[in-house]
N, C-alpha and C positions, 0 to 999 in steps of 0.2 A: 503494500499500499504507499501511496504517496502524500505528504504533507500538504494541506491546502490551509491558506488564508482567506477567510471570509470577510466580505464588509456587509453592513446594513445601515441604513438610514431611516430613525425613529423619530417620532415627534413624543416629547416625555414633560413631565411637570413633578415636582415633589409632592408625595402623598403620602399620608399614614396609613396603615393597612386597614385600620377600621372604617375608613372612609373607603378604600378599593372595596371592602368586603360589601359595605353598604350600598355600592353601585354594582355589585356585581362582577367586579373585576379581580377579584382574589377571592380565595376558598377561606371558609372559617377555620380558626385553628385554636388550640388552646393556649396560645401566646399570652404570658402573665403581662407583658409589656406591649404596649402599642407601638410595633415596629415602624421605623423610617424607612421610606423606600419612594418608588417613583411610578406614577400612572405611565404606562407606556401605550402609545398608538402606533401598531405594525401597518405597514401595507401589504397587502394580498395581491398575487399576480392578475386578478381581474381588475384592480384598480379600487376596490373596496379597502376597508380598514378595520381592523380588530382590536380591542382594547384588552389590556392585562396590567399586572403589578409587578414588581420587582423589588427586592431588598435592596438598600441604598448600596452596600457595599459591593455586591453582586452588579449592579446595573455601572456603577462609576468604575469598575474594572473593564467594563466591555465598551462604554461610551463616554465620548467627549462631547461638551456644548459647541454645537457650530452655528449659533443663531446669527452671529455678526461675522464680518470678514476679519475683524482683531480674533474672535475665538478661533477663527479657521486659522489664522497665523499661529495664533497658538500651540494649535494640535501640529501644525507644520514644522515648527520650530522644536517642539518636544520630539518629534519623530527623527528629525535631522540629528538633533543632539544624542538622542539615544543610539543611532546607527553609528555616528563619529565616536562615541565613547567604545563601542565594541571593535572599529577599525583600528582605534588608537591603542588599545590593549593588545590587538593582535600585532599591530607594527613594533611593539616593544617585545614581542613575544620570540622564542627560540624558532616558532614556525615561520616567521618572517624571514629571519637571518638564515634558514634552510634554504628558500627559495633562491635558486642558481640563475634563473632568466633576469637580467638586470631590467628587461623592458617592463616585466610582470610588475618588478619592486618599483619602478618608477612610477608606472599607472596607479598603484596602491598609495604611495606617496602622494601623487599630485591629487588623488581622491580627496585624501585627508585635509589639504590645503583648501582644495574648492569647497569642502563642506565647512572650514572653517568661516570661509568667506560668506559662504551661504548664511549660516547662523548669523552672522554679523549684520548682512542684509536685511534678514527677517525681524531682527531684533530693532533695527532702526524704521522699520515700517511699523511695526507695533507701537515703539513709543513715539510715532508721529514728527521723527526728527529728519530734517532736511538732508540732502545728499553730502553736504559740506562736512557733517559730522560722521562720516565714515572712517572708522579706525585707519591707520596706515596700510596702503595698498602697495602690492607688487606692480611692476611696472607693465606686465601683462594686462591687468585690469585698467591701468591708467590709460593704456592703449583703446581699449574697448569705450572709456568716457569720452577719450577724444574722438573717436568716431561717430559718437552720440552727438558731438558737437560741446562738449563740456570742457573749460579749460582745466588744467592740472599744472601743478607745481609740488617741489619736495620742500618737506618741512625745513630741511636742513640749510637751503638756500640762504645767502647772506643778504642779497638784494632783496629790499620790500617792495611789493607791487609788481612782481615779476611772475608771470605764468605761460606755459605753452598751450597754443591753440594750433588746430587744424585749420588751413586755410582751406577753404571751399572751392572746388574746381567751378570754373565758370568760362563761357564763351564769348568772346569781344568781337563783335562784327565791325565791318568796314566804317560804319557811319560814325561809330563811336572812337575808333583809332587816333583819328586825327586831333580829337579833344582831350589824349590821355597824356598826363604830366610825367607819368614813369618811363615813358618811351623818348629816346633820342629824336631829332627830327630826321636823320637819315634812315633810321630803322622803319620811322611810319611812311617814309617815300619808298622804300623797299617793299613793304607790306602792302601798300596801296597799289601797286603796280601790279599785284597778283590777281588771277581771274576772281577769285573769291576772297578778299582780305579779312583776314580774321586772327585771332590769338586764343588759343583753348589753353588757359590755365590749368594744371594740373595739380592735386592735392598736394601740398606741403607743411611742415610743422613749423610754426613761426614762435619766436622767443619774443614776448611784448614785454616792454619795461614800463615802468611808472611813469617814464616821460611821454609815453605814447610810440617810441621807436620799435620796430618790429623787424628782427632778423631772422633769416633761415636757420633753423635749428635740428641739430642731429645729436641723439643720445648718445653720451659716452659710456664707458663700461660700467663704471660706477652708477650711473643713471640706471642702467639695464637691471643691474642687480639689487637694487634699493627695494627696500620694504616700506619708504616713508613717504609714497606718493599720496597727494589728496587734492580733492575736487574743490575748485575755487567757486565761492558762491558771492562773496564779497571782498574788497580790499582787505 
């Protein structure tokens, strides 16, 4: 036989057993204390519902409240952290050290790193914090932020007001080229003699200074391996 994991969505509310008995949702028993529990409404395959009652401890081990999106985020976070804890324990075990394939070991380590970031992002959403409050990020995630159009910087940079941003690609047509201040006159003359004069600017990274100066930027080795990148939302 194989192991299966099931999921079931129900509607429920706290209810003492005596109330459930009075409504016909629980059987009469000889309990000396009125038991805490939940009135539970299940869905039948044909779309109808049926009501029952479940003891508090039994119900809360099987179900989590998912009424609001914050409730659902908590469920997701708890699941991720539980799985991450098990993975972290495996990475510290003798079983992990016995793995000979380096590619497999890397993927497991990468999974742990991604799960850490995943948990941080869920926590940010739960606490309704803006994206600039995310903890230090590796360069790979900073790149994803740049792709999305967000400016980034390293916490350790000395110059205040500096950040890196992705220059968006654009197509400049011939009617605009003569008015461009960024092109020398001779370049304009050459371009305008073409059959379809235009300039296609491609993506590039710019380092923007507090003064407004923007220079083409390429990450150094220390930038690439750093874990102190942050998203800039204000100066």
